[in-house]
C-alpha positions in Angstrom: -4.4 -3.8 16.9 -2.9 -3.8 13.4 -4.2 -1.3 10.8 -3.4 -1.9 7.2 -3.5 0.9 4.7 -4.2 -0.4 1.1 -4.6 1.3 -2.2 -2.7 2.3 -5.4 0.8 3.6 -5.3 0.6 7.4 -4.7 -2.6 7.2 -2.8 -1.0 8.4 0.4 -0.6 5.2 2.4 2.9 6.0 3.7 2.2 9.7 4.5 -1.1 8.9 6.2 0.3 5.9 7.9 3.1 7.8 9.5 0.7 10.4 10.8 -1.8 7.9 12.1 0.9 5.8 13.8 2.2 8.9 15.6 -1.3 9.9 16.8 -2.0 6.4 18.1 1.6 5.8 19.5 1.8 2.8 17.2 4.8 1.6 15.2 4.7 2.5 11.5 5.7 -0.1 9.1 6.1 0.5 5.3 5.9 -3.1 4.0 8.1 -2.2 1.0 10.8 -0.8 3.3 10.5 -3.8 5.6 10.9 -6.1 2.6 13.9 -4.2 1.3 15.7 -4.4 4.7 14.8 -8.1 5.0 16.2 -9.0 1.5 19.0 -6.4 1.4 17.8 -5.1 -2.0 15.5 -2.4 -3.3 12.0 -3.2 -4.6 13.3 -2.3 -8.1 16.2 -4.8 -7.7 13.9 -7.5 -6.4 11.6 -7.0 -9.3 14.5 -7.0 -11.8 16.5 -9.9 -10.3 13.7 -12.2 -9.1 10.7 -11.4 -11.4 7.3 -10.3 -10.3 6.1 -13.8 -9.2 9.0 -14.3 -6.8 8.7 -10.7 -5.6 5.0 -11.3 -4.7 6.1 -14.4 -2.7 8.7 -12.4 -0.8 6.1 -9.7 -0.2 3.7 -12.3 1.3 6.5 -13.6 3.6 7.2 -10.0 4.7 3.5 -9.5 5.4 3.4 -12.6 7.6 6.6 -11.6 9.4 5.2 -8.1 10.2 1.9 -9.6 11.6 4.0 -11.9 13.8 6.4 -9.1 14.9 4.0 -6.3 15.8 1.0 -6.2 18.1 0.2 -2.5 17.5 1.2 -1.1 14.2 0.0 0.9 11.2 1.2 -1.0 8.1 1.4 0.6 4.6 1.2 -2.2 2.1 2.6 -2.1 -1.4 -0.2 -1.3 -4.0 -0.3 -4.9 -5.3 0.1 -6.7 -2.0 -3.6 -7.2 -1.3 -4.2 -8.6 -4.7 -2.1 -11.8 -4.6 -2.5 -15.1 -2.9 -5.1 -14.7 -0.2 -3.4 -11.6 1.1 -6.6 -9.5 1.4 -8.3 -12.2 3.5 -5.1 -12.5 5.6 -5.0 -8.8 6.2 -8.7 -8.7 7.3 -8.2 -11.6 9.6 -5.3 -9.9 11.4 -6.4 -6.3 11.6 -8.4 -3.5 10.2 -7.9 -2.6 6.6 -8.4 0.8 5.1 -8.7 1.4 1.3 -7.5 4.9 0.3 -9.6 5.4 -2.8 -8.0 8.4 -4.4 -9.0 9.5 -8.0 -6.5 8.4 -10.7 -6.0 12.0 -11.8 -4.8 12.9 -8.3 -2.5 9.9 -8.1 -1.0 10.7 -11.5 -0.3 14.2 -10.4 1.4 13.0 -7.2 3.5 10.4 -9.0 4.6 12.8 -11.7 6.0 14.9 -8.8 7.9 11.9 -7.4 11.0 9.9 -8.4 9.6 7.3 -10.8 12.8 5.3 -10.9 12.0 3.8 -7.5 8.7 2.4 -8.9 9.6 -0.4 -11.3 6.1 -0.5 -12.8 6.3 3.2 -13.8 10.0 3.9 -14.6 10.4 5.5 -18.0 6.7 6.1 -18.6 5.1 9.4 -19.7 2.3 11.1 -17.8 -0.3 9.7 -20.3 1.2 6.2 -20.0 1.2 6.4 -16.2 -2.5 7.6 -16.2 -3.4 4.7 -18.5 -1.5 2.2 -16.4 -3.2 3.4 -13.3 -6.7 3.2 -14.8 -6.0 -0.4 -16.0 -4.3 -1.5 -12.8 -7.0 0.0 -10.5 -9.6 -1.7 -12.6 -8.0 -5.1 -11.8 -7.2 -4.4 -8.2 -10.4 -2.7 -7.0 -12.1 -6.0 -6.4 -9.5 -6.7 -3.8 -9.3 -3.2 -2.4 -13.1 -3.1 -1.9 -12.9 -6.0 0.6 -11.4 -3.5 3.1 -13.1 -2.9 6.4 -13.1 0.9 5.8 -13.1 2.7 2.4 -12.1 6.4 2.3 -12.7 8.2 -1.0 -11.5 11.5 -2.2 -8.5 13.4 -3.5 -7.4 14.7 -0.1 -7.9 12.1 2.7 -6.9 13.4 6.1 -5.6 11.6 9.1 -8.5 13.0 11.3 -11.1 11.5 8.9 -9.2 8.1 9.0 -9.0 8.1 12.8 -12.7 8.8 13.2 -13.6 6.0 10.9 -11.3 3.6 12.7 -12.8 4.5 16.0 -16.3 3.9 14.7 -15.6 0.5 13.1 
């Protein structure tokens, strides 16, 4: 089975994904890291050199490659991945999707404590600008995220809670 974790950057997809994969003895795949290895460039470089439209095409190709490559994996998608092409439908056809619905205030706090230079959409922004960006972006993306098989809400989503919901769906 493939399990896709979706949600905004900073929602905990990678952290929870690693924990869940370990518990299930599945492979963990961070789609951004997979794409970076595949293309030989960082996400920031891909965005800068190729532009967002081409980046989204490469991201879709990486998503398809991961689905072909792994039978049992927990996959952390990039925040925008479910929102382009028919990616959300594709994800739901090939596995279980889990939307980590973390409040914007919590995501802002987490992102401010991280290296913003690795996030091309946030580099150089102030805390207020990041919060505003997240509110606007989440408003656009939520229609896609809400198509997930499982929706987990809250500022501190735990791996136990996620595993129980997966077992019951």
